[in-house]
C-alpha positions as CSV (number, residue, x, y, z in Angstrom):
1,X,17.4,-5.7,-16.3
2,X,20.6,-5.1,-14.4
3,X,20.7,-6.6,-10.9
4,X,21.4,-3.2,-9.3
5,X,18.3,-1.8,-10.9
6,X,16.2,-4.7,-9.7
7,X,17.7,-4.3,-6.2
8,X,16.8,-0.6,-6.1
9,X,13.2,-1.2,-7.2
10,X,12.7,-4.1,-4.8
11,X,14.1,-2.3,-1.8
12,X,12.1,0.9,-2.6
13,X,8.9,-1.1,-2.9
14,X,9.6,-3.3,0.1
15,X,10.5,-0.5,2.4
16,X,7.8,1.9,1.3
17,X,4.7,-0.3,0.7
18,X,3.9,-0.5,4.4
19,X,5.4,2.7,5.6
20,X,2.9,5.7,5.1
21,X,5.2,7.4,2.5
22,X,3.8,6.0,-0.8
23,X,5.5,3.1,-2.6
24,X,4.0,4.0,-6.0
25,X,5.2,7.5,-5.7
26,X,8.8,6.4,-5.0
27,X,8.7,3.8,-7.8
28,X,7.6,6.6,-10.3
29,X,10.2,9.0,-9.0
30,X,13.1,6.5,-9.4
31,X,13.4,6.7,-13.2
32,X,12.4,10.4,-13.3
33,X,15.0,11.5,-10.8
34,X,17.8,9.1,-11.7
35,X,17.5,8.7,-15.4
36,X,17.1,5.0,-15.1
37,X,14.8,3.2,-17.5
38,X,11.3,2.7,-16.1
39,X,11.1,-0.8,-14.7
40,X,7.8,-1.5,-16.3
41,X,4.5,-2.9,-15.2
42,X,5.7,-6.5,-15.0
43,X,8.4,-5.7,-12.4
44,X,5.9,-3.5,-10.5
45,X,3.6,-6.5,-10.2
46,X,6.4,-8.8,-9.1
47,X,7.6,-6.5,-6.3
48,X,4.0,-6.1,-5.1
49,X,3.7,-9.9,-5.1
50,X,6.8,-9.9,-2.9
51,X,5.3,-7.5,-0.4
52,X,2.1,-9.5,-0.4
53,X,4.0,-12.5,0.8
54,X,5.6,-10.4,3.5
55,X,2.4,-9.1,5.0
56,X,0.8,-12.6,4.9
57,X,3.8,-14.0,6.7
58,X,4.1,-11.2,9.2
59,X,0.4,-11.2,10.1
60,X,0.0,-14.9,9.5
61,X,-2.6,-15.4,12.2
62,X,-4.9,-12.7,10.9
63,X,-4.3,-13.5,7.3
64,X,-5.0,-17.2,7.8
65,X,-8.2,-16.3,9.6
66,X,-9.2,-14.1,6.7
67,X,-8.5,-16.8,4.1
68,X,-10.4,-19.4,6.2
69,X,-13.2,-16.8,6.5
70,X,-13.6,-16.8,2.7
71,X,-14.6,-20.5,2.9
72,X,-17.0,-19.7,5.7
73,X,-18.6,-17.0,3.7
74,X,-19.2,-19.4,0.8
75,X,-20.7,-21.9,3.2
76,X,-22.7,-19.1,4.8
77,X,-21.3,-19.7,8.2
78,X,-21.4,-16.8,10.6
79,X,-18.0,-16.8,12.3
80,X,-15.4,-14.2,13.3
81,X,-13.3,-15.4,10.4
82,X,-16.1,-14.8,8.0
83,X,-16.8,-11.4,9.4
84,X,-13.1,-10.4,9.0
85,X,-13.1,-11.7,5.4
86,X,-16.3,-9.9,4.6
87,X,-15.1,-6.6,6.0
88,X,-11.8,-6.8,4.1
89,X,-13.9,-7.4,0.9
90,X,-16.0,-4.3,1.7
91,X,-12.9,-2.2,2.3
92,X,-11.4,-3.4,-1.0
93,X,-14.3,-2.6,-3.3
94,X,-13.8,1.2,-3.5
95,X,-10.1,0.8,-4.5
96,X,-10.9,-1.8,-7.1
97,X,-13.7,0.3,-8.6
98,X,-11.6,3.5,-8.6
99,X,-8.6,1.5,-10.1
100,X,-10.7,0.3,-13.0
101,X,-12.0,3.8,-13.7
102,X,-8.4,5.1,-13.8
103,X,-7.3,2.3,-16.0
104,X,-10.2,2.5,-18.5
105,X,-10.1,6.3,-18.7
106,X,-6.3,6.4,-19.0
107,X,-6.1,8.9,-16.0
108,X,-3.6,6.7,-14.3
109,X,-0.8,7.7,-16.7
110,X,-1.6,11.4,-16.3
111,X,-1.2,11.2,-12.6
112,X,2.4,9.8,-12.8
113,X,4.1,13.2,-12.5
114,X,6.5,14.8,-10.0
115,X,4.0,17.6,-9.4
116,X,1.1,15.3,-8.5
117,X,3.4,13.2,-6.2
118,X,4.8,16.3,-4.5
119,X,1.3,17.8,-3.7
120,X,0.0,14.4,-2.5
121,X,3.0,13.8,-0.3
122,X,2.6,17.3,1.2
123,X,-1.2,17.3,1.6
124,X,-1.7,13.8,2.9
125,X,1.3,14.2,5.2
126,X,-0.5,17.1,6.9
127,X,-3.8,15.2,7.0
128,X,-2.1,12.2,8.6
129,X,-0.5,14.5,11.2
130,X,-3.9,16.0,12.0
131,X,-5.6,12.6,12.3
132,X,-2.7,11.2,14.4
133,X,-2.3,14.0,16.8
134,X,-6.0,14.7,17.3
135,X,-7.5,11.3,16.9
136,X,-8.5,9.3,20.0
137,X,-7.1,5.9,20.7
138,X,-10.2,4.1,22.0
139,X,-10.7,1.4,19.4
140,X,-8.9,-1.9,18.8
141,X,-8.9,-4.1,15.7
142,X,-11.6,-6.2,17.2
143,X,-13.9,-3.2,17.0
144,X,-13.8,-3.0,13.2
145,X,-17.3,-2.5,11.9
146,X,-19.0,-2.3,8.5
147,X,-19.1,1.5,8.7
148,X,-15.4,1.7,9.6
149,X,-14.5,-0.7,6.8
150,X,-16.4,1.5,4.2
151,X,-14.7,4.6,5.5
152,X,-11.3,3.1,5.5
153,X,-12.0,1.6,2.0
154,X,-12.8,5.1,0.6
155,X,-9.5,6.4,2.1
156,X,-7.6,3.6,0.5
157,X,-9.2,4.2,-2.9
158,X,-8.0,7.8,-2.8
159,X,-4.5,6.4,-2.4
160,X,-4.5,5.2,-6.0
161,X,-3.3,8.8,-6.7
162,X,0.5,8.5,-6.7
163,X,2.1,10.1,-3.7
164,X,-0.9,9.6,-1.4
165,X,0.3,6.2,0.1
166,X,-2.2,3.3,0.4
167,X,-1.1,2.4,3.9
168,X,-0.9,6.0,4.9
169,X,-4.4,6.8,3.7
170,X,-5.9,3.7,5.4
171,X,-4.0,4.5,8.6
172,X,-5.2,8.1,8.4
173,X,-8.8,6.9,8.1
174,X,-8.4,4.5,11.1
175,X,-6.8,7.1,13.3
176,X,-9.6,9.6,12.5
177,X,-12.0,6.8,13.5
178,X,-10.3,6.5,16.9
179,X,-8.2,3.3,16.4
180,X,-4.9,3.0,18.3
181,X,-1.8,3.5,16.3
182,X,-0.8,-0.2,16.3
183,X,-4.3,-1.4,15.4
184,X,-4.7,1.3,12.7
185,X,-1.5,0.0,11.1
186,X,-2.5,-3.6,11.6
187,X,-5.9,-3.1,9.8
188,X,-4.2,-1.1,7.1
189,X,-1.7,-3.9,6.4
190,X,-4.5,-6.5,6.3
191,X,-6.4,-4.3,3.9
192,X,-3.4,-4.5,1.6
193,X,-3.8,-8.2,1.0
194,X,-6.9,-8.2,-1.2
195,X,-5.9,-4.9,-2.9
196,X,-2.5,-6.3,-4.0
197,X,-4.2,-9.5,-5.2
198,X,-6.8,-7.5,-7.2
199,X,-4.3,-5.1,-8.7
200,X,-2.0,-8.0,-9.6
201,X,-4.8,-9.7,-11.5
202,X,-5.9,-6.5,-13.2
203,X,-2.4,-5.3,-14.2
204,X,-0.4,-8.4,-14.3
205,X,-2.4,-10.9,-16.4
206,X,-1.5,-9.4,-19.8
207,X,2.1,-8.5,-18.8
208,X,2.8,-12.0,-17.6
209,X,1.4,-13.6,-20.7
210,X,3.8,-11.6,-22.9
211,X,6.9,-12.1,-20.7
212,X,9.9,-14.2,-21.8
213,X,12.1,-16.4,-19.7
214,X,14.6,-13.6,-18.9
215,X,11.7,-11.2,-17.8
216,X,10.2,-13.9,-15.5
217,X,13.7,-14.5,-14.0
218,X,14.0,-10.8,-13.2
219,X,10.5,-10.9,-11.7
220,X,11.4,-13.8,-9.4
221,X,14.6,-11.9,-8.2
222,X,12.7,-8.7,-7.7
223,X,9.8,-10.4,-5.8
224,X,12.3,-12.2,-3.4
225,X,14.2,-9.0,-2.7
226,X,11.0,-7.0,-2.1
227,X,9.7,-9.8,0.2
228,X,12.8,-9.5,2.4
229,X,12.9,-5.8,2.6
230,X,9.1,-5.6,3.2
231,X,9.5,-8.0,6.2
232,X,12.1,-5.7,7.7
233,X,10.0,-2.6,7.1
234,X,6.9,-4.2,8.7
235,X,8.9,-5.3,11.8
236,X,10.4,-1.8,12.0
237,X,7.1,0.0,11.7
238,X,5.2,-2.1,14.2
239,X,7.9,-1.9,16.8
240,X,8.4,1.8,16.4
241,X,4.7,2.5,16.9
242,X,5.0,1.1,20.4
243,X,7.1,4.1,21.4
244,X,6.5,6.9,18.9
245,X,3.8,8.4,16.7
246,X,3.7,8.7,12.9
247,X,5.5,12.0,13.1
248,X,8.8,10.8,11.7
249,X,7.1,9.6,8.5
250,X,5.0,12.8,8.3
251,X,8.2,14.9,8.5
252,X,9.7,12.8,5.7
253,X,6.6,13.2,3.6
254,X,6.3,16.9,4.0
255,X,10.0,17.5,3.3
256,X,10.0,15.3,0.2
257,X,6.8,16.9,-1.0
258,X,8.3,20.4,-0.7
259,X,11.5,19.3,-2.5
260,X,9.5,17.7,-5.4
261,X,7.4,20.8,-5.8
262,X,10.5,23.0,-5.9
263,X,11.8,20.7,-8.7
264,X,8.5,20.7,-10.5
265,X,7.9,24.4,-10.6
266,X,11.5,25.3,-11.4
Protein backbone atom coordinates (compact mmCIF):
# COMPACT_ATOMS: atom_id res chain seq x y z
CA UNK A 1 0.00 0.00 0.00
CA UNK A 2 1.37 3.48 -0.85
CA UNK A 3 2.90 5.34 2.09
CA UNK A 4 0.57 8.31 1.62
CA UNK A 5 -2.46 6.03 1.90
CA UNK A 6 -1.06 4.43 5.06
CA UNK A 7 -0.39 7.90 6.46
CA UNK A 8 -3.97 9.04 5.79
CA UNK A 9 -5.49 5.94 7.38
CA UNK A 10 -3.21 6.11 10.43
CA UNK A 11 -3.79 9.81 11.06
CA UNK A 12 -7.55 9.47 10.64
CA UNK A 13 -7.68 6.53 13.03
CA UNK A 14 -5.30 8.07 15.54
CA UNK A 15 -7.01 11.45 15.62
CA UNK A 16 -10.60 10.17 15.65
CA UNK A 17 -10.45 7.06 17.87
CA UNK A 18 -10.53 9.06 21.09
CA UNK A 19 -12.35 12.16 19.91
CA UNK A 20 -16.15 11.69 20.00
CA UNK A 21 -16.48 11.83 16.20
CA UNK A 22 -16.31 8.13 15.14
CA UNK A 23 -13.06 6.62 13.87
CA UNK A 24 -14.82 3.73 12.10
CA UNK A 25 -17.09 6.15 10.28
CA UNK A 26 -14.14 8.18 9.02
CA UNK A 27 -12.22 5.07 7.93
CA UNK A 28 -15.23 3.87 5.94
CA UNK A 29 -15.72 7.31 4.40
CA UNK A 30 -12.09 7.60 3.25
CA UNK A 31 -12.36 5.19 0.28
CA UNK A 32 -15.98 6.08 -0.46
CA UNK A 33 -15.35 9.83 -0.74
CA UNK A 34 -11.83 9.81 -2.21
CA UNK A 35 -11.91 6.82 -4.54
CA UNK A 36 -8.93 5.25 -2.76
CA UNK A 37 -8.85 1.50 -2.36
CA UNK A 38 -10.33 0.22 0.90
CA UNK A 39 -7.42 -0.31 3.27
CA UNK A 40 -8.76 -3.70 4.36
CA UNK A 41 -9.29 -5.39 7.68
CA UNK A 42 -5.61 -6.05 8.36
CA UNK A 43 -4.68 -2.35 8.26
CA UNK A 44 -7.76 -1.52 10.34
CA UNK A 45 -6.53 -3.92 13.03
CA UNK A 46 -3.01 -2.46 12.83
CA UNK A 47 -4.09 1.15 13.34
CA UNK A 48 -6.33 0.09 16.21
CA UNK A 49 -3.30 -1.62 17.78
CA UNK A 50 -1.45 1.67 17.46
CA UNK A 51 -4.20 3.58 19.25
CA UNK A 52 -4.30 0.86 21.91
CA UNK A 53 -0.65 1.52 22.66
CA UNK A 54 -1.34 5.25 22.86
CA UNK A 55 -4.14 5.00 25.42
CA UNK A 56 -2.13 2.55 27.55
CA UNK A 57 0.83 4.93 27.58
CA UNK A 58 -1.20 8.10 28.16
CA UNK A 59 -3.21 6.58 31.03
CA UNK A 60 -0.33 4.38 32.17
CA UNK A 61 -1.17 4.56 35.88
CA UNK A 62 -4.78 3.51 35.37
CA UNK A 63 -3.97 0.93 32.70
CA UNK A 64 -1.22 -0.62 34.83
CA UNK A 65 -3.65 -0.80 37.74
CA UNK A 66 -6.20 -2.52 35.51
CA UNK A 67 -3.71 -5.12 34.24
CA UNK A 68 -2.51 -5.79 37.80
CA UNK A 69 -6.15 -6.10 38.78
CA UNK A 70 -6.59 -8.99 36.35
CA UNK A 71 -4.08 -10.97 38.38
CA UNK A 72 -5.85 -10.01 41.58
CA UNK A 73 -9.15 -11.26 40.13
CA UNK A 74 -7.57 -14.61 39.29
CA UNK A 75 -6.22 -14.82 42.84
CA UNK A 76 -9.59 -13.66 44.20
CA UNK A 77 -8.03 -10.70 45.95
CA UNK A 78 -10.45 -7.87 46.68
CA UNK A 79 -8.45 -4.76 45.82
CA UNK A 80 -9.16 -1.46 44.07
CA UNK A 81 -7.17 -2.75 41.09
CA UNK A 82 -9.31 -5.89 40.92
CA UNK A 83 -12.44 -3.76 41.13
CA UNK A 84 -11.30 -1.61 38.20
CA UNK A 85 -10.43 -4.66 36.09
CA UNK A 86 -13.77 -6.26 36.90
CA UNK A 87 -15.76 -3.14 35.99
CA UNK A 88 -13.87 -2.81 32.70
CA UNK A 89 -14.76 -6.43 31.96
CA UNK A 90 -18.42 -5.79 32.69
CA UNK A 91 -18.41 -2.68 30.48
CA UNK A 92 -16.77 -4.63 27.64
CA UNK A 93 -19.15 -7.60 27.52
CA UNK A 94 -22.08 -5.89 25.70
CA UNK A 95 -19.79 -4.63 22.91
CA UNK A 96 -18.18 -8.05 22.44
CA UNK A 97 -21.58 -9.76 22.34
CA UNK A 98 -23.07 -7.24 19.90
CA UNK A 99 -19.91 -7.37 17.77
CA UNK A 100 -20.15 -11.15 17.46
CA UNK A 101 -23.82 -10.85 16.47
CA UNK A 102 -22.97 -8.33 13.75
CA UNK A 103 -20.12 -10.49 12.45
CA UNK A 104 -22.07 -13.77 12.42
CA UNK A 105 -25.18 -12.27 10.82
CA UNK A 106 -23.21 -10.20 8.31
CA UNK A 107 -25.01 -7.02 9.40
CA UNK A 108 -21.70 -5.24 9.89
CA UNK A 109 -21.17 -5.01 6.12
CA UNK A 110 -24.66 -3.61 5.56
CA UNK A 111 -24.04 -0.79 8.03
CA UNK A 112 -20.96 0.51 6.19
CA UNK A 113 -22.80 3.16 4.17
CA UNK A 114 -22.72 6.95 3.91
CA UNK A 115 -26.42 7.08 4.83
CA UNK A 116 -25.97 5.15 8.08
CA UNK A 117 -22.86 7.12 9.04
CA UNK A 118 -24.61 10.43 8.29
CA UNK A 119 -27.63 9.62 10.45
CA UNK A 120 -25.51 8.29 13.33
CA UNK A 121 -23.24 11.34 13.22
CA UNK A 122 -26.26 13.62 13.41
CA UNK A 123 -28.39 11.72 15.93
CA UNK A 124 -25.66 10.87 18.40
CA UNK A 125 -24.16 14.34 18.07
CA UNK A 126 -27.46 15.76 19.31
CA UNK A 127 -27.70 13.14 22.06
CA UNK A 128 -24.18 13.99 23.24
CA UNK A 129 -25.11 17.69 23.28
CA UNK A 130 -28.17 16.99 25.47
CA UNK A 131 -26.19 14.79 27.87
CA UNK A 132 -23.31 17.24 28.08
CA UNK A 133 -25.36 20.42 28.57
CA UNK A 134 -27.95 18.96 30.93
CA UNK A 135 -25.88 16.36 32.76
CA UNK A 136 -24.62 17.07 36.25
CA UNK A 137 -20.92 17.02 37.12
CA UNK A 138 -21.06 15.39 40.53
CA UNK A 139 -19.27 12.07 39.95
CA UNK A 140 -15.56 11.29 39.58
CA UNK A 141 -13.87 8.22 38.11
CA UNK A 142 -13.48 6.79 41.61
CA UNK A 143 -17.29 6.65 41.91
CA UNK A 144 -17.58 4.17 39.02
CA UNK A 145 -20.03 1.47 40.06
CA UNK A 146 -21.29 -1.83 38.65
CA UNK A 147 -24.52 -0.19 37.50
CA UNK A 148 -22.64 2.62 35.79
CA UNK A 149 -20.29 0.14 34.09
CA UNK A 150 -23.28 -1.77 32.69
CA UNK A 151 -24.96 1.42 31.45
CA UNK A 152 -21.79 2.73 29.81
CA UNK A 153 -21.11 -0.71 28.35
CA UNK A 154 -24.51 -0.70 26.64
CA UNK A 155 -23.81 2.75 25.22
CA UNK A 156 -20.45 1.50 23.96
CA UNK A 157 -22.09 -1.51 22.28
CA UNK A 158 -24.40 0.75 20.27
CA UNK A 159 -21.29 2.49 18.96
CA UNK A 160 -20.47 -0.55 16.82
CA UNK A 161 -22.84 1.06 14.33
CA UNK A 162 -20.50 3.16 12.14
CA UNK A 163 -20.78 6.90 12.72
CA UNK A 164 -21.84 6.58 16.35
CA UNK A 165 -18.34 6.83 17.91
CA UNK A 166 -17.24 4.43 20.65
CA UNK A 167 -15.66 7.15 22.76
CA UNK A 168 -18.57 9.50 22.06
CA UNK A 169 -21.17 6.95 23.12
CA UNK A 170 -19.29 6.02 26.30
CA UNK A 171 -18.79 9.70 27.14
CA UNK A 172 -22.48 10.38 26.49
CA UNK A 173 -23.43 7.61 28.89
CA UNK A 174 -21.01 8.89 31.52
CA UNK A 175 -22.21 12.48 31.24
CA UNK A 176 -25.83 11.33 31.50
CA UNK A 177 -24.84 9.52 34.70
CA UNK A 178 -23.38 12.73 36.14
CA UNK A 179 -19.62 12.28 35.65
CA UNK A 180 -17.44 15.33 35.11
CA UNK A 181 -16.26 15.91 31.55
CA UNK A 182 -12.66 14.92 32.28
CA UNK A 183 -13.60 11.78 34.18
CA UNK A 184 -16.22 10.82 31.59
CA UNK A 185 -13.48 10.97 28.94
CA UNK A 186 -11.01 9.14 31.18
CA UNK A 187 -13.41 6.24 31.80
CA UNK A 188 -14.32 6.10 28.10
CA UNK A 189 -10.64 5.85 27.16
CA UNK A 190 -9.96 3.10 29.69
CA UNK A 191 -12.98 1.21 28.36
CA UNK A 192 -11.36 1.25 24.93
CA UNK A 193 -8.46 -0.97 26.06
CA UNK A 194 -10.31 -4.30 26.46
CA UNK A 195 -12.62 -3.49 23.50
CA UNK A 196 -9.72 -2.90 21.12
CA UNK A 197 -7.99 -6.05 22.37
CA UNK A 198 -11.18 -8.10 21.90
CA UNK A 199 -11.91 -6.70 18.44
CA UNK A 200 -8.30 -7.28 17.40
CA UNK A 201 -8.55 -10.93 18.40
CA UNK A 202 -11.93 -11.41 16.70
CA UNK A 203 -11.08 -9.59 13.48
CA UNK A 204 -7.35 -9.87 13.22
CA UNK A 205 -6.51 -13.54 13.83
CA UNK A 206 -7.46 -14.76 10.36
CA UNK A 207 -6.16 -11.64 8.59
CA UNK A 208 -2.72 -11.82 10.24
CA UNK A 209 -2.39 -15.53 9.47
CA UNK A 210 -2.90 -14.85 5.76
CA UNK A 211 -0.65 -11.78 5.58
CA UNK A 212 2.65 -11.72 3.69
CA UNK A 213 5.84 -9.85 4.61
CA UNK A 214 4.88 -6.70 2.68
CA UNK A 215 1.48 -6.56 4.36
CA UNK A 216 3.03 -6.98 7.81
CA UNK A 217 5.48 -4.17 7.03
CA UNK A 218 2.57 -1.91 6.07
CA UNK A 219 0.86 -2.87 9.32
CA UNK A 220 3.91 -1.91 11.37
CA UNK A 221 4.15 1.49 9.66
CA UNK A 222 0.42 2.16 10.05
CA UNK A 223 0.44 1.12 13.72
CA UNK A 224 3.38 3.44 14.53
CA UNK A 225 1.80 6.41 12.75
CA UNK A 226 -1.56 5.78 14.43
CA UNK A 227 0.17 5.54 17.82
CA UNK A 228 1.80 8.96 17.40
CA UNK A 229 -1.32 10.71 16.13
CA UNK A 230 -3.47 9.11 18.86
CA UNK A 231 -1.13 10.38 21.59
CA UNK A 232 -1.49 13.90 20.19
CA UNK A 233 -5.28 13.57 20.00
CA UNK A 234 -5.52 12.31 23.59
CA UNK A 235 -3.38 15.15 24.92
CA UNK A 236 -5.45 17.66 22.94
CA UNK A 237 -8.79 16.28 24.14
CA UNK A 238 -7.90 16.03 27.82
CA UNK A 239 -6.39 19.55 27.93
CA UNK A 240 -9.25 21.10 25.99
CA UNK A 241 -11.83 19.59 28.36
CA UNK A 242 -10.37 21.66 31.20
CA UNK A 243 -11.62 24.85 29.56
CA UNK A 244 -14.43 23.95 27.13
CA UNK A 245 -17.28 21.47 26.75
CA UNK A 246 -17.81 18.87 24.02
CA UNK A 247 -19.60 21.47 21.87
CA UNK A 248 -16.84 21.82 19.20
CA UNK A 249 -17.02 18.08 18.49
CA UNK A 250 -20.81 18.17 18.47
CA UNK A 251 -20.81 20.96 15.88
CA UNK A 252 -18.39 18.95 13.75
CA UNK A 253 -20.54 15.81 14.03
CA UNK A 254 -23.79 17.54 13.14
CA UNK A 255 -22.22 19.44 10.24
CA UNK A 256 -20.58 16.32 8.79
CA UNK A 257 -23.77 14.31 9.31
CA UNK A 258 -25.84 16.84 7.36
CA UNK A 259 -23.29 16.94 4.53
CA UNK A 260 -23.23 13.14 4.29
CA UNK A 261 -27.03 12.94 4.24
CA UNK A 262 -27.13 15.53 1.44
CA UNK A 263 -24.66 13.39 -0.52
CA UNK A 264 -26.54 10.17 0.24
CA UNK A 265 -29.97 11.43 -0.78
CA UNK A 266 -28.81 13.29 -3.87
